C-alpha positions as CSV (number, residue, x, y, z in Angstrom):
1,M,34.4,-40.9,61.7
2,T,34.8,-44.6,62.5
3,S,34.3,-47.2,59.9
4,R,30.7,-48.4,59.6
5,A,30.6,-52.2,59.3
6,G,27.8,-54.5,58.3
7,A,24.2,-53.3,58.7
8,G,22.0,-56.4,58.8
9,D,19.5,-57.2,56.1
10,D,19.8,-53.7,54.6
11,A,23.5,-54.1,54.0
12,T,22.9,-56.9,51.4
13,R,20.9,-54.6,49.1
14,K,22.4,-52.5,46.3
15,S,21.3,-49.0,45.5
16,D,19.7,-48.6,42.1
17,T,19.2,-44.9,41.2
18,R,16.3,-45.2,38.8
19,A,14.6,-42.3,37.1
20,A,11.3,-41.6,38.8
21,P,8.6,-39.3,37.5
22,T,8.0,-35.9,39.0
23,V,4.7,-34.2,39.1
24,G,3.8,-31.6,36.5
25,K,0.5,-29.8,35.8
26,G,-2.0,-32.2,34.5
27,R,0.4,-35.0,34.0
28,L,3.6,-36.7,35.3
29,S,6.6,-35.1,33.6
30,G,10.3,-34.9,33.9
31,R,12.6,-37.5,35.5
32,V,14.8,-37.3,38.6
33,Q,17.3,-39.7,40.1
34,V,15.9,-41.3,43.2
35,P,17.9,-44.0,45.2
36,L,16.0,-47.2,45.4
37,A,17.0,-50.4,47.2
38,T,17.0,-53.5,45.0
39,K,18.5,-56.9,44.9
40,P,22.3,-56.9,45.1
41,A,24.4,-57.1,42.0
42,R,26.6,-60.0,41.2
43,G,29.8,-60.2,43.3
44,P,30.4,-59.6,47.0
45,A,27.5,-58.3,49.0
46,P,27.7,-54.6,49.9
47,S,29.1,-54.0,53.3
48,Y,27.0,-50.9,54.2
49,S,23.4,-49.9,54.1
50,L,22.1,-46.9,52.1
51,A,21.4,-45.2,55.4
52,Q,25.1,-45.5,56.4
53,V,26.2,-44.1,53.1
54,A,23.7,-41.2,53.5
55,E,24.8,-40.5,57.1
56,A,28.5,-40.5,56.2
57,A,27.8,-37.9,53.4
58,I,25.6,-35.8,55.7
59,E,28.2,-35.7,58.4
60,I,30.7,-34.4,56.0
61,A,28.2,-31.8,54.7
62,D,27.3,-30.7,58.2
63,R,30.9,-30.3,59.2
64,D,32.5,-28.9,56.0
65,G,29.7,-27.9,53.7
66,I,28.0,-29.6,50.7
67,E,31.0,-28.6,48.5
68,A,33.2,-30.9,50.5
69,V,31.1,-34.0,49.8
70,S,32.6,-36.3,47.2
71,M,32.4,-39.9,46.4
72,R,36.1,-40.3,47.5
73,K,35.5,-38.6,50.9
74,V,32.4,-40.5,51.7
75,A,34.1,-43.8,50.8
76,A,37.0,-42.9,53.0
77,S,34.7,-42.0,55.9
78,L,33.2,-45.4,55.5
79,G,36.6,-47.1,55.4
80,T,36.3,-48.3,51.9
81,G,37.5,-47.5,48.4
82,A,35.9,-44.9,46.2
83,M,35.0,-47.4,43.5
84,S,33.0,-49.5,45.9
85,L,30.7,-46.6,46.7
86,Y,29.3,-47.0,43.1
87,R,27.6,-50.1,44.2
88,Y,25.3,-47.9,46.2
89,V,25.0,-44.6,44.2
90,E,25.8,-43.9,40.5
91,N,27.3,-40.5,41.0
92,K,27.3,-37.4,43.3
93,E,23.9,-36.4,41.9
94,S,22.4,-39.6,43.1
95,L,24.3,-39.3,46.4
96,C,22.7,-35.9,47.0
97,A,19.3,-37.3,46.2
98,L,19.9,-40.0,48.8
99,M,21.1,-37.4,51.4
100,L,18.0,-35.3,50.7
101,D,15.6,-38.1,51.3
102,H,17.5,-39.4,54.4
103,I,17.4,-35.9,55.9
104,H,13.7,-35.7,55.5
105,G,13.3,-38.9,57.4
106,E,14.4,-36.8,60.4
107,T,11.3,-34.6,60.0
108,K,8.8,-35.8,62.6
109,L,5.3,-34.6,61.9
110,P,2.7,-35.1,64.7
111,P,-0.7,-36.6,63.8
112,P,-3.0,-33.9,62.3
113,V,-5.4,-32.4,64.8
114,G,-8.1,-31.8,62.2
115,D,-7.6,-28.0,61.8
116,W,-6.0,-27.6,58.4
117,R,-4.5,-24.2,59.3
118,H,-2.8,-25.5,62.4
119,D,-1.6,-28.7,60.6
120,L,-0.3,-26.8,57.6
121,R,1.6,-24.4,59.9
122,T,3.1,-27.4,61.7
123,V,4.3,-28.9,58.3
124,A,5.9,-25.5,57.4
125,A,7.6,-25.1,60.8
126,Q,9.0,-28.7,60.6
127,L,10.4,-28.1,57.1
128,R,12.1,-24.9,58.3
129,D,13.6,-26.6,61.4
130,T,15.0,-29.4,59.2
131,Q,16.6,-27.0,56.8
132,L,18.1,-24.9,59.6
133,T,19.5,-28.0,61.2
134,H,21.4,-28.8,58.0
135,P,22.2,-25.4,56.4
136,W,23.3,-26.9,53.1
137,L,20.0,-28.7,52.6
138,A,18.1,-25.8,51.0
139,R,20.8,-25.4,48.4
140,I,20.6,-29.0,47.1
141,A,16.8,-29.3,47.6
142,A,16.2,-26.5,45.0
143,G,15.7,-28.0,41.6
144,R,15.6,-31.6,43.0
145,P,12.0,-32.7,43.3
146,A,13.1,-36.1,44.2
147,M,10.4,-38.4,45.4
148,G,12.2,-40.7,47.8
149,P,10.2,-42.6,50.4
150,N,10.8,-40.1,53.2
151,M,9.9,-37.1,51.1
152,L,6.7,-38.9,50.0
153,V,5.7,-39.4,53.6
154,I,5.8,-35.6,54.1
155,F,4.0,-35.1,50.8
156,E,1.2,-37.5,51.8
157,H,0.9,-35.9,55.2
158,A,0.6,-32.4,53.8
159,M,-1.9,-33.5,51.1
160,A,-4.0,-35.2,53.7
161,V,-4.0,-31.9,55.7
162,L,-5.4,-30.1,52.7
163,D,-7.9,-32.8,51.8
164,G,-11.6,-32.3,52.7
165,V,-11.7,-28.5,52.3
166,G,-13.1,-28.6,48.8
167,L,-9.9,-28.3,46.8
168,S,-9.1,-30.3,43.7
169,I,-5.9,-32.4,43.7
170,E,-4.3,-29.8,41.5
171,D,-5.0,-27.0,44.0
172,M,-3.9,-29.1,46.9
173,L,-0.6,-29.8,45.1
174,G,-0.2,-26.1,44.2
175,I,-0.7,-25.0,47.8
176,F,1.8,-27.5,49.2
177,S,4.3,-26.5,46.6
178,M,3.8,-22.8,47.3
179,V,4.3,-23.3,51.1
180,A,7.3,-25.5,50.7
181,S,8.9,-23.0,48.2
182,W,8.2,-20.1,50.5
183,V,9.8,-21.9,53.5
184,G,12.9,-22.8,51.4
185,G,13.3,-19.2,50.3
186,F,12.8,-17.8,53.8
187,V,15.4,-20.2,55.2
188,Q,18.0,-19.3,52.6
189,E,17.6,-15.6,53.6
190,E,17.9,-16.6,57.3
191,L,21.0,-18.6,56.7
192,A,22.5,-15.9,54.5
193,E,22.4,-13.4,57.4
194,Q,24.0,-16.0,59.7
195,E,26.7,-16.6,57.2
196,A,27.3,-12.9,56.8
197,R,27.9,-12.6,60.6
198,R,30.3,-15.5,60.6
199,N,32.3,-14.1,57.7
200,M,32.7,-10.8,59.6
201,G,33.7,-12.8,62.7
202,I,31.2,-11.1,65.0
203,D,28.4,-12.3,67.2
204,E,24.8,-11.3,67.0
205,V,25.2,-8.5,69.6
206,E,28.0,-6.9,67.7
207,W,26.1,-7.4,64.4
208,N,23.1,-5.6,65.7
209,K,25.3,-2.7,67.1
210,R,27.0,-2.3,63.7
211,M,23.7,-2.4,61.9
212,A,22.2,0.2,64.3
213,D,25.0,2.6,63.5
214,Y,24.6,2.1,59.8
215,L,20.8,2.4,59.9
216,E,21.1,5.6,61.8
217,R,23.2,7.1,59.1
218,L,20.7,5.9,56.4
219,T,17.6,7.3,58.2
220,S,19.0,10.6,59.4
221,G,18.8,12.5,56.1
222,G,15.2,12.0,55.1
223,E,15.9,10.5,51.7
224,Y,14.2,7.2,52.5
225,P,10.9,7.9,54.3
226,Y,9.4,4.5,54.2
227,F,12.6,2.7,55.1
228,T,13.0,5.2,58.0
229,R,9.5,4.2,59.2
230,V,10.4,0.5,59.0
231,V,13.5,1.2,61.2
232,R,12.0,3.7,63.6
233,E,8.7,1.8,64.1
234,G,10.4,-1.6,64.7
235,A,8.7,-3.2,61.7
236,D,11.8,-5.3,60.9
237,H,11.3,-8.2,63.3
238,D,13.5,-11.2,64.1
239,F,13.3,-14.2,61.9
240,Q,11.0,-16.2,64.1
241,T,8.4,-13.4,64.2
242,R,8.8,-12.8,60.5
243,F,8.3,-16.5,59.8
244,E,5.1,-16.6,61.8
245,R,3.7,-13.4,60.4
246,G,4.5,-14.5,56.8
247,L,2.9,-17.8,57.4
248,D,-0.2,-16.2,58.9
249,R,-0.6,-14.2,55.6
250,I,-0.1,-17.2,53.4
251,I,-2.7,-19.3,55.3
252,A,-5.1,-16.3,55.4
253,G,-4.7,-16.1,51.6
254,I,-5.4,-19.8,51.2
255,A,-8.5,-19.6,53.4
256,A,-9.8,-16.6,51.4
257,T,-9.7,-18.6,48.2
258,L,-11.3,-21.9,49.5
259,P,-14.5,-22.9,47.8
260,E,-17.6,-21.8,49.7
261,K,-19.3,-24.6,51.6
262,P,-22.8,-25.2,50.3
263,S,-25.5,-23.8,52.6
264,R,-27.8,-26.2,54.3
């Protein structure tokens, strides 16, 4: 990667990873490191923006995996020394929080159409697309409820989608958290299968052929009747179909528990 030189007004700001509250039931609880832009510290003005730092780290993670990301490697990618990177982020944990929020800035949500089912589905699909684009993202997102500005934009959008259907703010939060958690778990399963194929050094066609041979052996003896039905009746769909069908059921379950509208 080429060195990233000055970045205008943003380049004069220093990252301050402050502890920001995370949301808990009935109160604000816990603390998580969230990168915030503040006035520069004393000394020379930083030469890079927070966006440039995040992009350098993301490029390394996309190419070599999240394990390859280090303060030293990000600094080298920027063409600077490792110690200078601490003017932007305090440690790797703060760097991951910065990466996480920057990535979510790539999530482009269209304006709501006014149908909460359609709009919630769109949010879920966009979250999945973002995590599939950056396979390491789901791993660092788990356990990091960071509330950076880009993540809060998505949060506000999703909450607005759920507003107006008779839910309390606690229920709105619970539904969004449930959907986001389900998407994250689904994507990790999807990525795990892709990684298994890569580790075996085969493409999807060969993977399916090998699986077909193995499944035939499993289902030919009659020991697993329900599993045999799943295989023989084609119930194990591709990931896209499974995602859509799973989301259908989640949304149907949400709809079934909505408060009844008062009769006129």
